[in-house]
C-alpha beads as a LAMMPS data file, in Angstrom:
LAMMPS data file: protein, C-alpha beads

275 atoms
274 bonds

1 atom types
1 bond types

-500.0 500.0 xlo xhi
-500.0 500.0 ylo yhi
-500.0 500.0 zlo zhi

Masses

1 110.0

Atoms # bond

1 1 1 1.266 -5.227 12.609
2 1 1 -1.504 -6.564 14.699
3 1 1 -4.069 -7.919 12.379
4 1 1 -6.705 -6.324 14.687
5 1 1 -9.521 -7.672 12.013
6 1 1 -8.955 -10.859 12.739
7 1 1 -11.447 -10.323 16.106
8 1 1 -14.708 -9.620 16.463
9 1 1 -14.299 -5.799 18.238
10 1 1 -16.718 -3.758 19.697
11 1 1 -17.045 0.008 18.588
12 1 1 -15.101 1.015 21.452
13 1 1 -12.682 -1.595 20.884
14 1 1 -12.619 -0.382 17.251
15 1 1 -11.648 2.725 18.288
16 1 1 -8.608 1.612 20.392
17 1 1 -7.665 -0.913 17.616
18 1 1 -7.612 2.394 15.456
19 1 1 -5.661 4.504 18.059
20 1 1 -2.663 1.912 18.536
21 1 1 -2.485 1.721 14.774
22 1 1 -1.841 5.208 14.318
23 1 1 0.326 5.528 17.376
24 1 1 2.549 2.097 17.224
25 1 1 5.389 4.237 18.347
26 1 1 4.495 5.879 21.169
27 1 1 2.342 3.283 23.149
28 1 1 5.070 1.556 24.711
29 1 1 5.313 4.495 26.746
30 1 1 1.836 5.481 27.533
31 1 1 -0.088 3.937 30.475
32 1 1 -3.638 2.114 29.948
33 1 1 -5.352 5.319 31.408
34 1 1 -3.583 7.669 28.582
35 1 1 -5.113 5.466 25.872
36 1 1 -8.401 5.498 27.981
37 1 1 -8.283 9.626 27.929
38 1 1 -7.032 9.543 24.477
39 1 1 -9.797 7.182 23.469
40 1 1 -12.724 8.784 25.641
41 1 1 -13.259 4.976 27.039
42 1 1 -13.145 3.964 30.670
43 1 1 -9.636 2.265 31.640
44 1 1 -11.985 -1.097 32.429
45 1 1 -12.869 -0.884 28.773
46 1 1 -8.717 -0.749 27.858
47 1 1 -8.029 -3.319 30.392
48 1 1 -10.360 -5.626 28.795
49 1 1 -9.199 -4.645 25.297
50 1 1 -6.168 -6.669 25.776
51 1 1 -8.129 -9.969 26.273
52 1 1 -10.142 -9.639 22.971
53 1 1 -7.214 -9.163 21.154
54 1 1 -5.470 -12.727 22.302
55 1 1 -3.159 -11.074 25.372
56 1 1 -3.355 -11.596 28.544
57 1 1 -2.636 -7.904 29.935
58 1 1 -1.326 -4.696 28.645
59 1 1 2.430 -5.659 29.897
60 1 1 2.199 -8.641 27.198
61 1 1 1.230 -6.912 24.322
62 1 1 3.928 -4.033 24.825
63 1 1 6.209 -7.107 25.112
64 1 1 5.126 -8.519 21.818
65 1 1 4.627 -4.976 20.076
66 1 1 8.593 -4.748 21.379
67 1 1 9.471 -8.446 19.332
68 1 1 7.667 -7.045 15.727
69 1 1 9.133 -3.886 15.896
70 1 1 12.705 -4.603 16.491
71 1 1 12.576 -6.660 13.260
72 1 1 14.900 -5.208 11.024
73 1 1 16.006 -6.053 6.991
74 1 1 18.430 -8.168 8.225
75 1 1 16.249 -10.151 10.763
76 1 1 13.337 -10.325 8.411
77 1 1 15.764 -11.842 5.451
78 1 1 17.707 -14.325 8.294
79 1 1 14.200 -15.786 9.009
80 1 1 13.278 -16.170 5.585
81 1 1 16.647 -18.052 5.108
82 1 1 16.017 -20.324 8.227
83 1 1 12.587 -21.139 6.762
84 1 1 12.975 -21.622 3.264
85 1 1 16.661 -23.720 3.996
86 1 1 18.967 -23.899 1.223
87 1 1 16.443 -24.577 -1.607
88 1 1 13.798 -21.978 -1.323
89 1 1 12.447 -22.127 -4.958
90 1 1 9.527 -24.517 -4.598
91 1 1 8.628 -23.524 -0.732
92 1 1 9.035 -19.497 -2.230
93 1 1 6.772 -20.578 -5.197
94 1 1 3.899 -22.008 -2.326
95 1 1 4.278 -18.575 -0.201
96 1 1 3.393 -16.636 -3.022
97 1 1 0.705 -18.028 -4.335
98 1 1 -0.829 -18.543 -0.496
99 1 1 -0.115 -14.812 -1.155
100 1 1 -2.010 -14.054 -4.418
101 1 1 -4.771 -16.452 -2.707
102 1 1 -4.882 -14.425 0.232
103 1 1 -5.055 -10.904 -1.826
104 1 1 -7.986 -12.606 -4.432
105 1 1 -9.971 -13.029 -1.139
106 1 1 -9.968 -9.661 0.481
107 1 1 -9.677 -7.764 -3.100
108 1 1 -12.504 -5.669 -4.066
109 1 1 -13.966 -6.718 -7.061
110 1 1 -15.834 -3.082 -6.949
111 1 1 -12.641 -0.960 -5.578
112 1 1 -10.442 -2.759 -8.395
113 1 1 -13.089 -1.697 -11.420
114 1 1 -13.977 2.032 -9.635
115 1 1 -9.567 2.260 -9.781
116 1 1 -9.658 1.381 -13.407
117 1 1 -12.188 3.614 -14.529
118 1 1 -10.744 6.806 -12.284
119 1 1 -7.393 5.944 -14.007
120 1 1 -8.974 6.029 -17.430
121 1 1 -10.609 9.323 -16.878
122 1 1 -7.644 11.113 -15.059
123 1 1 -6.428 14.373 -16.584
124 1 1 -3.097 12.962 -14.814
125 1 1 -2.260 10.077 -12.668
126 1 1 0.173 10.543 -9.751
127 1 1 1.731 8.065 -8.140
128 1 1 3.813 7.416 -5.161
129 1 1 5.600 4.680 -3.208
130 1 1 8.713 4.633 -1.182
131 1 1 11.431 2.006 -0.553
132 1 1 11.074 -1.310 -2.450
133 1 1 7.707 -0.043 -3.947
134 1 1 9.567 2.689 -5.549
135 1 1 9.945 -0.097 -8.782
136 1 1 6.349 -0.162 -8.842
137 1 1 5.899 3.540 -9.114
138 1 1 8.173 3.345 -12.354
139 1 1 6.420 -0.043 -14.134
140 1 1 3.305 2.420 -13.539
141 1 1 4.500 5.337 -15.103
142 1 1 6.357 3.270 -17.878
143 1 1 3.608 1.078 -18.884
144 1 1 0.661 3.863 -18.261
145 1 1 2.857 6.632 -20.784
146 1 1 2.341 4.217 -23.375
147 1 1 -1.446 4.024 -23.294
148 1 1 -1.269 7.895 -23.581
149 1 1 -1.723 8.678 -20.125
150 1 1 -0.197 11.659 -18.422
151 1 1 2.058 9.978 -15.338
152 1 1 3.841 11.715 -12.580
153 1 1 5.674 10.419 -9.963
154 1 1 5.732 11.793 -6.872
155 1 1 9.107 11.807 -4.861
156 1 1 9.428 9.164 -1.898
157 1 1 10.568 11.554 0.226
158 1 1 11.975 15.266 1.318
159 1 1 11.162 18.494 0.127
160 1 1 11.320 17.363 -3.082
161 1 1 7.982 15.921 -3.134
162 1 1 6.526 19.598 -2.864
163 1 1 7.902 19.990 -7.007
164 1 1 5.371 17.056 -7.282
165 1 1 2.473 18.222 -5.174
166 1 1 2.097 21.798 -7.187
167 1 1 0.647 20.188 -10.237
168 1 1 -2.290 18.374 -8.338
169 1 1 -5.529 19.076 -9.896
170 1 1 -9.295 17.997 -9.234
171 1 1 -9.393 16.253 -12.226
172 1 1 -6.303 14.362 -11.451
173 1 1 -6.215 10.668 -9.055
174 1 1 -3.566 9.573 -7.280
175 1 1 -2.324 5.875 -6.606
176 1 1 -0.084 5.441 -3.439
177 1 1 1.436 2.151 -2.192
178 1 1 1.120 2.455 1.361
179 1 1 3.105 -0.355 3.039
180 1 1 4.505 1.710 5.455
181 1 1 3.121 3.568 7.992
182 1 1 1.412 6.686 8.059
183 1 1 4.723 8.784 7.338
184 1 1 4.628 12.461 7.139
185 1 1 5.061 12.106 3.174
186 1 1 1.697 10.502 2.825
187 1 1 -0.155 12.524 5.528
188 1 1 1.006 15.471 3.398
189 1 1 -0.643 13.628 0.191
190 1 1 -3.849 12.543 1.579
191 1 1 -4.351 16.023 3.017
192 1 1 -3.633 17.693 0.123
193 1 1 -6.066 15.419 -2.195
194 1 1 -8.784 15.831 0.706
195 1 1 -8.522 19.393 0.369
196 1 1 -8.538 19.804 -3.152
197 1 1 -11.124 16.817 -3.721
198 1 1 -8.557 14.273 -5.295
199 1 1 -9.523 10.904 -5.358
200 1 1 -6.397 8.669 -3.614
201 1 1 -6.141 4.597 -4.992
202 1 1 -4.562 2.801 -2.009
203 1 1 -2.950 -0.342 -2.509
204 1 1 -1.661 -1.653 0.594
205 1 1 -1.268 -4.627 3.013
206 1 1 -2.789 -2.704 5.739
207 1 1 -6.095 -3.963 6.919
208 1 1 -6.468 -1.445 9.563
209 1 1 -4.305 2.380 9.027
210 1 1 -5.568 5.810 9.042
211 1 1 -5.091 5.809 5.086
212 1 1 -7.957 3.787 4.690
213 1 1 -10.318 5.992 5.294
214 1 1 -9.425 8.818 3.297
215 1 1 -8.930 6.526 0.180
216 1 1 -11.441 6.404 -2.564
217 1 1 -10.746 2.698 -3.515
218 1 1 -8.174 -0.256 -1.267
219 1 1 -6.450 -2.715 -3.443
220 1 1 -5.253 -5.231 -0.757
221 1 1 -1.860 -6.612 -1.964
222 1 1 -0.733 -9.543 0.720
223 1 1 2.918 -9.428 0.972
224 1 1 3.128 -12.082 3.806
225 1 1 4.218 -12.346 7.730
226 1 1 5.424 -9.148 9.255
227 1 1 8.677 -10.785 10.176
228 1 1 10.008 -12.317 7.233
229 1 1 10.955 -11.338 3.820
230 1 1 8.069 -9.025 2.307
231 1 1 7.385 -10.162 -1.201
232 1 1 5.724 -7.877 -3.940
233 1 1 3.972 -10.889 -6.429
234 1 1 0.655 -10.313 -5.332
235 1 1 1.460 -6.143 -5.755
236 1 1 2.496 -6.860 -9.431
237 1 1 -0.143 -9.046 -10.323
238 1 1 -2.622 -5.913 -9.255
239 1 1 -0.479 -3.272 -11.076
240 1 1 -0.422 -5.222 -14.267
241 1 1 -3.909 -6.598 -14.642
242 1 1 -5.003 -2.437 -13.373
243 1 1 -2.545 -1.183 -16.547
244 1 1 -4.220 -4.159 -18.745
245 1 1 -7.835 -2.389 -17.232
246 1 1 -6.728 0.899 -18.632
247 1 1 -5.063 -0.058 -21.858
248 1 1 -8.356 -1.599 -22.819
249 1 1 -10.488 0.890 -21.630
250 1 1 -8.439 3.705 -23.290
251 1 1 -9.195 1.824 -26.558
252 1 1 -8.257 3.657 -29.779
253 1 1 -6.013 6.514 -28.001
254 1 1 -3.733 3.387 -26.469
255 1 1 -3.812 1.555 -29.697
256 1 1 -2.514 4.740 -31.473
257 1 1 0.440 5.785 -28.903
258 1 1 1.639 2.404 -29.301
259 1 1 1.592 2.109 -33.201
260 1 1 3.744 5.461 -32.707
261 1 1 6.057 3.517 -30.750
262 1 1 6.358 0.884 -33.178
263 1 1 6.662 3.037 -36.597
264 1 1 9.534 5.012 -34.520
265 1 1 11.179 1.919 -33.466
266 1 1 11.454 0.900 -36.791
267 1 1 12.503 4.288 -38.243
268 1 1 15.646 4.542 -36.172
269 1 1 16.061 1.078 -35.657
270 1 1 19.412 1.173 -37.617
271 1 1 20.551 3.839 -35.168
272 1 1 19.341 2.640 -31.708
273 1 1 19.110 -1.283 -32.412
274 1 1 17.433 -3.278 -29.429
275 1 1 19.539 -4.483 -27.066

Bonds

1 1 1 2
2 1 2 3
3 1 3 4
4 1 4 5
5 1 5 6
6 1 6 7
7 1 7 8
8 1 8 9
9 1 9 10
10 1 10 11
11 1 11 12
12 1 12 13
13 1 13 14
14 1 14 15
15 1 15 16
16 1 16 17
17 1 17 18
18 1 18 19
19 1 19 20
20 1 20 21
21 1 21 22
22 1 22 23
23 1 23 24
24 1 24 25
25 1 25 26
26 1 26 27
27 1 27 28
28 1 28 29
29 1 29 30
30 1 30 31
31 1 31 32
32 1 32 33
33 1 33 34
34 1 34 35
35 1 35 36
36 1 36 37
37 1 37 38
38 1 38 39
39 1 39 40
40 1 40 41
41 1 41 42
42 1 42 43
43 1 43 44
44 1 44 45
45 1 45 46
46 1 46 47
47 1 47 48
48 1 48 49
49 1 49 50
50 1 50 51
51 1 51 52
52 1 52 53
53 1 53 54
54 1 54 55
55 1 55 56
56 1 56 57
57 1 57 58
58 1 58 59
59 1 59 60
60 1 60 61
61 1 61 62
62 1 62 63
63 1 63 64
64 1 64 65
65 1 65 66
66 1 66 67
67 1 67 68
68 1 68 69
69 1 69 70
70 1 70 71
71 1 71 72
72 1 72 73
73 1 73 74
74 1 74 75
75 1 75 76
76 1 76 77
77 1 77 78
78 1 78 79
79 1 79 80
80 1 80 81
81 1 81 82
82 1 82 83
83 1 83 84
84 1 84 85
85 1 85 86
86 1 86 87
87 1 87 88
88 1 88 89
89 1 89 90
90 1 90 91
91 1 91 92
92 1 92 93
93 1 93 94
94 1 94 95
95 1 95 96
96 1 96 97
97 1 97 98
98 1 98 99
99 1 99 100
100 1 100 101
101 1 101 102
102 1 102 103
103 1 103 104
104 1 104 105
105 1 105 106
106 1 106 107
107 1 107 108
108 1 108 109
109 1 109 110
110 1 110 111
111 1 111 112
112 1 112 113
113 1 113 114
114 1 114 115
115 1 115 116
116 1 116 117
117 1 117 118
118 1 118 119
119 1 119 120
120 1 120 121
121 1 121 122
122 1 122 123
123 1 123 124
124 1 124 125
125 1 125 126
126 1 126 127
127 1 127 128
128 1 128 129
129 1 129 130
130 1 130 131
131 1 131 132
132 1 132 133
133 1 133 134
134 1 134 135
135 1 135 136
136 1 136 137
137 1 137 138
138 1 138 139
139 1 139 140
140 1 140 141
141 1 141 142
142 1 142 143
143 1 143 144
144 1 144 145
145 1 145 146
146 1 146 147
147 1 147 148
148 1 148 149
149 1 149 150
150 1 150 151
151 1 151 152
152 1 152 153
153 1 153 154
154 1 154 155
155 1 155 156
156 1 156 157
157 1 157 158
158 1 158 159
159 1 159 160
160 1 160 161
161 1 161 162
162 1 162 163
163 1 163 164
164 1 164 165
165 1 165 166
166 1 166 167
167 1 167 168
168 1 168 169
169 1 169 170
170 1 170 171
171 1 171 172
172 1 172 173
173 1 173 174
174 1 174 175
175 1 175 176
176 1 176 177
177 1 177 178
178 1 178 179
179 1 179 180
180 1 180 181
181 1 181 182
182 1 182 183
183 1 183 184
184 1 184 185
185 1 185 186
186 1 186 187
187 1 187 188
188 1 188 189
189 1 189 190
190 1 190 191
191 1 191 192
192 1 192 193
193 1 193 194
194 1 194 195
195 1 195 196
196 1 196 197
197 1 197 198
198 1 198 199
199 1 199 200
200 1 200 201
201 1 201 202
202 1 202 203
203 1 203 204
204 1 204 205
205 1 205 206
206 1 206 207
207 1 207 208
208 1 208 209
209 1 209 210
210 1 210 211
211 1 211 212
212 1 212 213
213 1 213 214
214 1 214 215
215 1 215 216
216 1 216 217
217 1 217 218
218 1 218 219
219 1 219 220
220 1 220 221
221 1 221 222
222 1 222 223
223 1 223 224
224 1 224 225
225 1 225 226
226 1 226 227
227 1 227 228
228 1 228 229
229 1 229 230
230 1 230 231
231 1 231 232
232 1 232 233
233 1 233 234
234 1 234 235
235 1 235 236
236 1 236 237
237 1 237 238
238 1 238 239
239 1 239 240
240 1 240 241
241 1 241 242
242 1 242 243
243 1 243 244
244 1 244 245
245 1 245 246
246 1 246 247
247 1 247 248
248 1 248 249
249 1 249 250
250 1 250 251
251 1 251 252
252 1 252 253
253 1 253 254
254 1 254 255
255 1 255 256
256 1 256 257
257 1 257 258
258 1 258 259
259 1 259 260
260 1 260 261
261 1 261 262
262 1 262 263
263 1 263 264
264 1 264 265
265 1 265 266
266 1 266 267
267 1 267 268
268 1 268 269
269 1 269 270
270 1 270 271
271 1 271 272
272 1 272 273
273 1 273 274
274 1 274 275
């Protein structure tokens, strides 16, 4: 993904950046006039835009875009292997530290506090993530359930997602791990939440995305370079911090559930010993 936020853009150029972000898969098949018409700006504005984001012209931008889009899990992993060599432990730790530091600079403390309060107050917490983020969904559900929170995992894809969406209510909150493009599943979730006035907490590494305009709170998580193996270390740090805040905010009810868990474990320890 192109880091458009690194450049100082005019209002028209920001519109172009957002259009390109939303239509990344189709840009290669468009002309400058197509883009100008879609964004209701002049062709000259489009021509000047490439220089504003560090490219000679539209042709060089498309060439760069093609090289980014052809990155696959295989090439990302191979790039990471080549970068960190045969003994990647310390370099990887430094990369994780860099990701955490970047997350700290871009993460809004206000949005974090607002997110934790929404989770505390929610009747039900619905969580969505696909790909590698699915284990984050499981972690959120596992930890928050212990704090007397009602949690619903949303299916990652396909028609099964509708089975989860029918349980959405205005008193709920939705947590979305949005590290991918604005997929049809995400479009459906955001659209339904907007219609039912359900707030969405977006955890993402996208600095420009249609999802950002639709979220009630945005928690930025740095995952590394686009063409390298993506790390979820900073995402895990955000999730664990949120979980602790929710537990603290729930107070007595959270502690009561944990005590119940402890009592049940003691009662049946002989039948189901801890592995």
